[in-house]
C-alpha positions as CSV (number, residue, x, y, z in Angstrom):
1,M,233.0,113.2,45.9
2,T,234.0,114.0,42.4
3,T,233.3,111.8,39.4
4,A,237.0,110.9,39.2
5,S,236.9,109.9,42.8
6,R,233.9,107.8,42.3
7,T,235.6,106.0,39.4
8,A,238.7,105.5,41.5
9,V,236.6,104.0,44.4
10,L,234.9,101.6,41.9
11,V,238.3,100.6,40.5
12,T,239.6,100.1,44.0
13,A,236.8,97.8,44.9
14,C,237.3,95.8,41.7
15,I,240.9,95.3,42.7
16,C,240.5,94.7,46.4
17,V,237.5,92.3,46.6
18,P,239.0,89.7,44.3
19,A,242.4,90.0,45.9
20,G,240.9,89.5,49.4
21,L,238.8,86.5,48.4
22,A,241.8,84.9,46.6
23,S,244.0,85.4,49.7
24,W,241.5,83.6,51.9
25,V,241.4,80.6,49.5
26,F,245.2,80.6,49.1
27,F,246.1,80.8,52.8
28,A,243.5,78.2,53.8
29,A,245.0,75.8,51.3
30,A,248.6,76.7,52.1
31,F,248.2,76.0,55.9
32,R,245.8,73.0,55.6
33,I,248.6,70.6,56.6
34,A,249.6,72.6,59.6
35,P,246.9,75.1,60.6
36,F,246.9,77.5,63.5
37,Q,250.6,76.8,64.2
38,D,251.3,80.0,66.0
39,W,248.3,79.5,68.2
40,M,249.7,76.1,69.0
41,V,252.7,77.8,70.6
42,Y,250.4,80.2,72.5
43,H,248.1,77.5,73.8
44,T,250.8,75.0,74.6
45,V,252.8,77.7,76.6
46,A,249.7,78.7,78.5
47,T,248.8,75.1,79.4
48,L,252.3,74.1,80.3
49,F,252.5,77.1,82.7
50,L,249.2,76.2,84.3
51,H,250.3,72.6,84.8
52,G,253.6,73.7,86.4
53,D,255.9,72.9,83.5
54,A,257.1,76.4,82.9
55,E,260.7,75.2,82.3
56,L,259.7,73.8,79.0
57,I,258.6,77.2,77.8
58,L,262.2,78.4,77.7
59,D,263.5,75.4,75.7
60,G,262.6,75.9,72.1
61,P,263.3,72.3,70.8
62,R,261.5,70.7,73.7
63,L,258.6,73.1,73.4
64,T,258.3,72.3,69.7
65,E,258.3,68.6,70.6
66,A,255.5,69.2,73.1
67,I,253.5,71.0,70.5
68,N,253.9,68.2,67.9
69,Q,252.9,65.6,70.4
70,G,250.0,67.5,71.9
71,Q,248.6,68.8,68.6
72,A,249.3,65.7,66.5
73,A,245.6,65.5,65.6
74,W,245.7,68.9,63.9
75,L,249.1,68.3,62.1
76,Q,249.7,66.4,58.9
77,V,253.4,67.1,59.2
78,P,255.4,67.9,62.4
79,L,256.3,71.6,62.9
80,A,259.8,72.8,62.6
81,L,261.3,74.9,65.4
82,H,258.6,77.1,67.1
83,P,260.1,78.7,70.2
84,W,258.4,81.0,72.6
85,I,259.8,84.5,71.7
86,Y,257.4,86.8,73.6
87,P,258.1,88.6,76.9
88,P,256.2,87.2,79.9
89,L,253.8,90.1,79.6
90,F,252.0,88.3,76.8
91,L,251.7,85.1,78.9
92,V,249.6,87.1,81.4
93,L,247.0,87.7,78.7
94,L,247.1,84.2,77.4
95,L,246.6,82.2,80.6
96,P,242.8,82.3,80.6
97,F,242.8,80.7,77.2
98,G,244.9,77.9,78.5
99,L,241.9,76.8,80.6
100,L,240.0,75.9,77.4
101,P,240.5,73.0,74.9
102,F,242.7,73.9,71.9
103,G,239.9,74.4,69.4
104,A,237.6,76.4,71.7
105,A,240.6,78.5,72.9
106,Y,241.6,79.3,69.3
107,L,238.1,80.4,68.4
108,A,237.7,82.5,71.5
109,F,241.0,84.2,70.9
110,I,240.5,85.0,67.2
111,V,236.9,86.0,67.5
112,S,237.5,88.3,70.5
113,T,240.6,89.9,69.1
114,F,238.9,90.4,65.7
115,A,235.9,92.0,67.4
116,A,238.2,94.3,69.4
117,M,239.9,95.3,66.2
118,V,236.7,96.0,64.4
119,G,235.3,97.9,67.4
120,S,238.5,100.0,67.5
121,L,238.2,100.8,63.8
122,W,234.6,101.8,64.2
123,L,235.7,104.6,66.5
124,W,237.0,106.3,63.3
125,F,233.7,106.1,61.4
126,R,230.5,108.1,62.1
127,T,227.9,106.4,59.9
128,P,226.5,102.8,59.9
129,G,227.5,102.5,56.2
130,G,231.0,103.5,56.9
131,R,231.3,101.1,59.8
132,A,229.8,98.2,57.8
133,G,232.2,98.9,54.9
134,A,235.2,99.1,57.3
135,M,234.2,95.7,58.8
136,V,233.8,94.0,55.5
137,A,237.1,95.5,54.2
138,M,238.9,94.2,57.4
139,M,237.3,90.7,57.0
140,L,238.5,90.6,53.4
141,C,242.0,92.0,54.1
142,P,244.7,89.4,53.0
143,A,246.6,89.9,56.3
144,S,243.5,89.0,58.2
145,A,243.3,85.7,56.3
146,F,246.9,85.0,57.2
147,T,246.3,85.9,60.8
148,V,243.4,83.5,61.0
149,A,245.3,80.7,59.2
150,V,248.2,80.8,61.7
151,G,246.4,82.0,64.8
152,Q,248.4,85.1,65.4
153,N,247.9,88.1,67.7
154,A,247.8,90.8,64.9
155,F,244.2,91.7,65.5
156,L,245.1,92.5,69.2
157,T,248.1,94.7,68.4
158,S,246.2,96.6,65.7
159,A,243.2,97.1,68.0
160,L,245.5,98.5,70.7
161,I,247.0,101.2,68.4
162,T,243.8,102.0,66.6
163,A,241.7,102.4,69.8
164,G,244.6,104.1,71.7
165,V,245.0,106.9,69.1
166,A,241.3,107.3,68.8
167,M,240.9,107.9,72.6
168,L,243.8,110.3,73.0
169,P,241.9,113.6,72.8
170,R,239.0,112.7,75.2
171,R,240.3,109.8,77.3
172,P,244.0,110.1,77.5
173,A,244.4,107.8,80.5
174,V,242.6,104.9,78.8
175,A,244.5,105.6,75.6
176,G,247.8,105.4,77.4
177,L,246.9,102.1,79.0
178,L,245.9,100.6,75.6
179,L,249.1,101.9,73.9
180,G,251.2,100.7,76.8
181,M,249.8,97.2,76.4
182,L,251.7,97.0,73.1
183,A,254.6,96.0,75.2
184,V,253.3,92.5,75.0
185,K,254.9,92.7,71.5
186,P,257.7,95.1,72.4
187,Q,258.9,95.9,68.8
188,F,255.6,97.6,68.2
189,V,255.8,100.0,71.2
190,L,258.8,101.9,69.8
191,M,256.7,104.7,68.2
192,V,254.3,105.2,71.2
193,P,256.6,107.4,73.3
194,V,257.5,109.4,70.1
195,A,253.8,110.1,69.4
196,L,252.9,110.9,73.0
197,L,255.9,113.2,73.4
198,A,255.2,115.0,70.1
199,G,251.6,115.5,70.9
200,R,252.3,116.5,74.5
201,H,250.0,113.8,75.8
202,W,251.5,113.7,79.3
203,R,248.6,111.9,81.0
204,A,248.6,109.2,78.3
205,L,252.3,108.8,78.7
206,A,252.0,108.4,82.4
207,A,249.2,105.9,82.0
208,A,251.2,103.9,79.4
209,A,254.1,103.7,81.8
210,A,251.8,102.6,84.6
211,G,250.1,100.0,82.4
212,V,253.5,98.4,81.4
213,T,254.6,98.5,85.1
214,G,251.4,96.7,86.1
215,L,251.9,94.0,83.5
216,V,255.5,93.5,84.6
217,V,254.4,93.1,88.2
218,A,251.7,90.7,87.3
219,S,254.1,88.6,85.2
220,L,256.6,88.5,88.1
221,C,253.9,87.5,90.6
222,L,252.9,84.6,88.3
223,G,256.2,83.4,87.0
224,G,259.0,85.0,89.0
225,F,262.2,86.1,87.4
226,D,263.0,82.9,85.6
227,L,260.8,83.6,82.6
228,W,262.2,87.1,82.2
229,T,265.8,85.8,82.5
230,G,265.1,83.2,79.9
231,W,263.4,85.7,77.5
232,F,266.3,88.2,77.8
233,G,268.8,85.4,77.3
234,F,267.0,84.5,74.0
235,M,266.7,88.1,72.8
236,L,270.4,88.7,73.6
237,R,271.3,85.7,71.5
238,Q,272.6,83.7,74.5
239,D,270.2,80.8,73.7
240,S,271.6,78.2,71.2
241,A,268.2,78.1,69.6
242,Y,268.4,81.8,68.6
243,G,270.3,81.1,65.4
244,D,267.8,78.5,64.3
245,W,264.9,80.8,65.0
246,L,266.7,83.6,63.1
247,A,266.8,81.5,59.9
248,A,263.3,80.0,60.3
249,G,261.5,83.0,61.7
250,R,263.0,86.4,61.6
251,M,264.5,86.0,58.1
252,H,261.0,85.1,56.9
253,G,259.7,88.4,58.1
254,D,259.1,91.8,56.5
255,S,261.4,94.1,58.5
256,I,264.1,96.3,56.9
257,D,266.7,94.2,58.7
258,A,265.3,91.0,57.1
259,I,265.0,92.4,53.6
260,L,268.5,93.8,53.7
261,S,269.8,90.4,54.9
262,L,268.0,88.7,52.1
263,L,269.6,91.1,49.6
264,G,273.1,90.0,50.9
265,A,273.9,92.8,53.4
266,S,276.1,91.9,56.4
267,P,274.5,91.7,59.8
268,T,276.0,95.0,60.8
269,A,274.8,96.7,57.6
270,A,271.3,95.2,58.0
271,T,271.1,96.4,61.6
272,A,272.3,99.9,60.6
273,G,269.7,100.0,57.8
274,Q,267.0,99.1,60.4
275,A,268.2,101.8,62.7
276,V,267.9,104.4,59.8
277,A,264.4,103.2,59.0
278,S,263.4,103.4,62.7
279,A,264.7,107.0,62.9
280,A,262.9,108.0,59.7
281,A,259.7,106.4,61.0
282,A,260.1,108.3,64.3
283,A,260.5,111.6,62.3
284,C,257.3,110.9,60.4
285,V,255.4,110.1,63.6
286,W,256.7,113.2,65.3
287,R,255.6,115.4,62.4
288,A,252.2,113.8,62.2
289,F,251.4,114.2,66.0
290,R,252.4,117.8,65.8
291,H,249.3,118.5,63.7
292,P,246.3,119.3,65.9
293,R,243.5,118.5,63.5
294,A,244.7,115.5,61.5
295,Q,243.6,112.8,63.9
296,A,242.8,110.1,61.4
297,L,245.9,110.8,59.4
298,R,248.0,110.5,62.6
299,L,246.6,106.9,62.9
300,V,247.7,106.1,59.3
301,V,251.2,107.4,60.0
302,I,251.8,105.7,63.3
303,L,250.5,102.3,62.0
304,G,252.8,102.5,59.0
305,A,255.7,103.8,61.0
306,T,255.3,101.0,63.5
307,L,255.8,98.5,60.8
308,L,258.9,100.3,59.4
309,A,260.5,100.7,62.8
310,A,260.0,97.2,64.1
311,P,263.1,94.9,63.9
312,H,260.8,91.9,63.4
313,V,257.6,92.0,61.4
314,G,255.5,89.1,60.1
315,L,253.0,89.2,57.2
316,Y,250.2,88.8,59.8
317,D,251.3,92.1,61.3
318,Y,250.4,93.8,58.1
319,V,246.9,93.9,59.5
320,M,248.1,97.3,60.7
321,L,248.7,98.3,57.1
322,G,245.2,97.1,56.2
323,V,243.7,99.3,58.9
324,A,245.8,102.3,57.8
325,A,244.7,101.8,54.2
326,I,241.0,101.6,55.1
327,V,241.2,104.8,57.2
328,M,243.1,106.5,54.4
329,L,240.6,105.4,51.8
330,A,237.8,106.8,53.9
331,H,239.6,110.1,54.4
332,V,240.5,110.6,50.7
333,A,237.4,109.2,49.0
334,I,234.6,109.9,51.4
335,G,235.9,112.7,53.6
336,D,234.4,110.8,56.6
337,G,234.3,113.5,59.2
338,V,237.1,115.5,57.6
339,S,237.7,117.6,54.5
340,D,237.7,115.9,51.1
341,R,241.0,116.9,49.6
342,G,241.8,113.5,47.9
343,R,243.3,112.7,44.6
344,P,242.3,109.6,42.7
345,G,245.9,108.5,42.5
346,E,246.0,108.5,46.3
347,L,243.1,106.1,46.4
348,L,245.1,103.7,44.4
349,V,248.1,104.1,46.8
350,A,245.8,103.1,49.7
351,A,244.4,100.2,47.6
352,L,247.9,99.0,46.8
353,A,248.8,99.1,50.5
354,W,245.7,97.0,51.3
355,V,246.4,94.5,48.6
356,S,250.2,94.3,49.4
357,T,249.3,92.7,52.7
358,S,249.0,89.5,50.7
359,I,252.5,89.5,49.3
360,S,254.6,90.9,52.1
361,L,256.8,87.8,52.4
362,P,260.2,88.7,50.9
363,A,261.7,85.3,51.6
364,V,258.9,83.7,49.5
365,W,258.0,86.4,46.9
366,S,260.7,88.8,45.8
367,V,258.1,91.4,45.1
368,G,257.5,91.5,48.9
369,M,260.8,93.4,49.2
370,A,259.0,96.4,47.9
371,S,256.5,96.4,50.8
372,P,258.4,99.1,52.8
373,L,258.1,101.4,49.8
374,V,254.4,100.9,49.7
375,V,254.2,101.8,53.4
376,L,256.3,104.9,52.8
377,A,254.0,106.0,50.0
378,L,251.0,105.7,52.2
379,I,252.7,107.6,55.0
380,A,253.6,110.3,52.5
381,C,250.0,110.6,51.4
382,A,248.9,110.9,55.0
383,L,251.4,113.6,55.8
384,R,250.4,115.6,52.7
385,H,246.8,115.5,53.8
386,A,247.7,116.3,57.4
387,R,249.4,119.5,56.2
388,A,246.5,120.3,53.9
389,D,243.9,119.9,56.8
390,D,245.9,122.4,58.9
391,L,245.9,125.1,56.2
């Protein structure tokens, strides 16, 4: 590592550590009156299903009322509309947690999914020091703080992509199963077939399809067609609660669609903008997975592209960007297992991506509207290095 690179690493640490600590304090304070609110949805849905009250799952207002009644001890103020917006596939994974009390279930879910994410990230590091540094960086990541504060599933989705890409060369069937499980949050599975087709990972593609099929069959065995009919009805805007969720949920997200809508674009223009972003993201993934040697950089690209392509993204989902930034930092600054071709300026791009996971809320902070540009900059750095590593 050059002197300039060492200086850039030190500057990066001086920026990231205070930003991470401040984010934990901020989000803990911001959600003190209504903590773990997304986990309240997950746990309530799981317990309702186990108790035979599955019809409430499909009714957003009644589900919210059940949450406010059942979790009153945790809430200083009642929650606004919190509908169930996930496909029944995710319910299959949540049911075991419904057997536990709320607090114990929350801890079990957050700890297990965070451990899975850290374990998947460790697959990319060869030294104890590198692994320890990656774990600390992930614990400090602002998006991790937000995920813990609301009780979201971002650790799980990040782990599935990170481990899936890591296992592609040696265990393609396992990799395919992991990547296919992203269908529990279907907007994040869009880049998976692009990557597998570009890299000609046929066994992984078949395994992914088999895994999704298995989850669908399991969900049908558990809940029949009613849950699927209700979910499709909601997603196709047939449910009267969709408009309320659009204002309270999706427009508070970080997708290109949401940002364009906040800037005043019509629904048609916002949808078209999202389609263009998705196509550009797919092109980046295709190019990255055509490079045979740039394994770590392919992970950076697919994580960033997944965020750009998704029609709905929350700040918690920027855990993916935190993982991408950590891998990029290691590649550029340390050359962890690959050639060291980094530039100090690219370290700062990766650091900015990591820090930006604290402000990616365009509806709250206007600076968050620049988040896609940060993601694009990180992808551009990764593609440059991927090309350099193949020379």
